[in-house]
C-alpha positions in Angstrom: -3.2 5.9 -22.5 -1.1 3.4 -20.7 1.7 4.2 -18.3 3.9 1.1 -17.6 6.2 1.3 -14.6 9.0 -1.1 -13.9 9.6 -1.1 -10.1 11.0 -3.0 -7.2 9.7 -3.0 -3.6 13.2 -2.7 -2.2 13.9 0.5 -4.2 13.3 3.7 -2.2 13.3 5.8 -5.3 10.5 3.7 -6.8 8.1 4.8 -4.0 9.2 8.4 -4.4 8.7 8.1 -8.1 5.3 6.7 -7.6 4.2 9.6 -5.4 5.7 12.2 -7.7 3.9 10.6 -10.7 0.6 10.6 -8.7 1.1 14.3 -7.8 1.4 15.0 -11.5 -1.5 12.8 -12.5 -3.8 14.7 -10.1 -3.1 17.8 -12.1 -3.6 16.2 -15.4 -6.9 17.1 -17.0 -7.4 13.7 -18.7 -6.3 11.6 -15.7 -9.4 9.4 -16.0 -8.1 8.1 -19.4 -4.7 7.0 -18.0 -4.1 3.4 -16.9 -1.1 2.5 -14.8 0.4 -0.9 -15.3 3.0 -2.1 -12.7 5.8 -4.3 -14.0 8.1 -6.4 -11.8 11.9 -5.8 -11.6 14.5 -7.1 -9.1 17.5 -4.9 -8.2 19.1 -7.9 -6.5 17.6 -11.3 -7.3 20.5 -13.0 -5.5 19.3 -12.1 -2.0 18.3 -15.5 -0.4 14.6 -16.1 -0.2 12.8 -17.2 3.0 13.9 -20.7 4.0 17.1 -20.5 1.9 20.6 -20.5 3.5 21.7 -16.9 4.4 18.2 -15.5 4.4 17.9 -12.6 6.8 21.7 -12.3 7.2 22.3 -9.2 5.2 22.2 -6.9 8.2 20.5 -3.5 8.1 20.0 -1.3 5.1 23.0 0.9 5.9 25.4 -2.0 6.0 23.9 -3.7 2.9 24.3 -0.6 0.7 27.7 0.2 2.1 28.8 -3.3 1.1 27.1 -3.1 -2.3 28.6 0.3 -3.2 32.0 0.0 -1.5 31.5 2.8 0.9 31.8 3.2 4.7 28.9 2.6 7.0 28.9 6.3 7.9 28.8 7.3 4.3 25.8 5.0 3.8 23.9 6.5 6.7 24.5 10.0 5.4 23.4 9.0 1.9 20.2 7.5 3.3 19.5 10.6 5.4 19.4 12.5 2.0 16.9 10.0 0.7 14.8 10.4 3.8 14.6 14.2 3.1 13.7 13.6 -0.6 11.0 11.2 0.5 9.7 13.7 2.9 9.3 16.3 0.2 7.2 13.8 -1.7 5.0 13.3 1.4 6.5 10.0 2.5 8.0 8.9 5.8 11.0 6.6 5.6 12.5 4.6 8.4 15.6 2.9 7.0 16.6 1.8 10.5 13.6 -0.6 10.4 13.6 -1.6 6.7 14.5 -5.1 5.9 16.9 -6.5 3.2 15.0 -9.4 1.7 14.3 -11.0 -1.6 11.4 -9.3 -3.4 10.4 -12.1 -5.7 7.5 -13.4 -3.5 6.2 -9.8 -3.2 6.2 -9.5 -6.9 4.2 -12.7 -7.2 1.6 -11.1 -4.9 1.6 -7.9 -7.0 1.0 -10.0 -10.2 -2.0 -11.7 -8.6 -3.3 -8.3 -7.4 -2.9 -6.9 -10.9 -5.1 -9.7 -12.3 -7.8 -8.5 -10.0 -7.4 -4.8 -10.6 -5.5 -4.2 -7.4 -2.0 -3.7 -8.7 -1.6 -0.1 -7.6 -3.0 -0.9 -4.1 -0.5 -3.8 -3.8 2.4 -1.6 -4.7 1.4 1.1 -2.3 0.8 -1.2 0.6 4.1 -3.1 0.0 6.1 0.1 -0.3 4.6 1.5 2.9 5.2 -1.8 4.7 8.9 -1.8 3.8 10.0 1.8 4.1 7.6 3.1 6.8 6.7 0.1 8.9 9.8 -2.0 8.4 7.8 -5.3 7.8 9.6 -8.2 6.2 7.8 -8.5 2.8 9.9 -11.6 1.9 8.0 -13.8 4.4 4.8 -15.6 3.7 3.2 -14.4 7.0 3.6 -10.7 6.1 2.4 -11.3 2.5 -0.7 -13.0 3.7 -1.4 -10.0 6.0 -0.8 -7.4 3.3 -2.7 -9.4 0.7 -5.8 -9.5 2.9 -5.5 -5.8 3.7 -5.7 -4.9 0.0 -8.6 -7.2 -0.6 -7.3 -10.6 -1.5 -8.6 -13.8 0.1 -6.2 -16.2 1.8 -6.8 -18.6 -1.1 -5.8 -15.9 -3.6 -2.6 -15.1 -1.7 -1.8 -18.9 -1.6 -2.4 -19.0 -5.3 0.0 -16.0 -5.8 2.7 -17.7 -3.8 2.4 -21.2 -5.3 1.1 -21.0 -8.8 3.8 -21.0 -11.5 1.7 -18.6 -13.5 2.6 -15.7 -11.2 6.3 -16.6 -11.0 6.3 -16.6 -14.8 4.6 -13.2 -15.0 7.4 -11.8 -12.8 10.1 -13.3 -14.9 8.4 -12.1 -18.1 8.4 -8.5 -16.8 12.1 -8.7 -15.9 12.9 -10.2 -19.3 10.9 -7.5 -21.1 12.8 -4.8 -19.1 16.1 -6.2 -20.4 14.8 -6.2 -23.9 13.9 -2.5 -23.9 17.1 -1.6 -22.1 15.9 -1.0 -18.5 18.9 -1.1 -16.2 17.5 0.7 -13.2 14.1 1.6 -11.6 11.8 3.2 -11.4 11.3 3.3 -15.2 8.1 4.8 -16.6 7.0 4.2 -20.2 4.2 6.4 -21.7 2.3 4.6 -24.4 5.5 3.0 -25.6 6.6 6.4 -26.9 8.3 8.3 -24.1 10.2 7.1 -21.0 11.2 8.6 -17.7 14.0 7.0 -15.6 14.2 7.7 -11.9 12.2 9.5 -9.3 11.9 12.7 -11.3 9.9 15.8 -10.2 6.2 16.0 -10.7 6.6 18.7 -13.3 8.4 16.4 -15.7 5.8 13.6 -15.2 3.1 16.2 -16.0 4.9 17.4 -19.1 5.3 13.9 -20.4 1.7 13.0 -19.7 0.5 16.0 -21.6 2.9 15.4 -24.5 2.1 11.7 -24.9 -1.6 12.1 -24.4 -1.8 15.1 -26.7 -0.1 13.2 -29.6 -2.3 10.2 -29.2 -5.6 12.1 -29.0 
């Protein structure tokens, strides 16, 4: 059975959703017969990329979200404190004071390359951790080379990910496919193209859906 997941590195709920799904999968009796396929999605493709005018000028996460949602800085901080607690319940440690606001397209190129080598899940995990726990700027080539090598890619393979149009096209294809099936937000999990879960839902719901989808198929 295939589980496709549309996700963005800058989305805190995507990392929580990943962990909740993994918690459910660990309890699923047929987990060895489930393949996860990560799909690219960009919550804000308009953030300037490295080297473009305005790159790195979005301030911290609190100010960015306050501006995006039309709330006060204090309200944004309070909202993020709630997310930190939600992440903690999933076993994750978030440091929004260190997280960067950066364009995720290059990171998605790296994920696409990693996917082609069977390292898609490792790439997602490392990039999420780099962003939300370590506060690394995943929009810069230097960081992506570091993280790529950590998950098992060579320098040449990272270079290929960041320069070959094949991987940029793969990112764009995933985003276009998301629009076609009506994905407006992430994380978005699709089970064998039959059932879908939107958002960072509890492990119990993921487990129920795994059992239902797999049971009908097999």
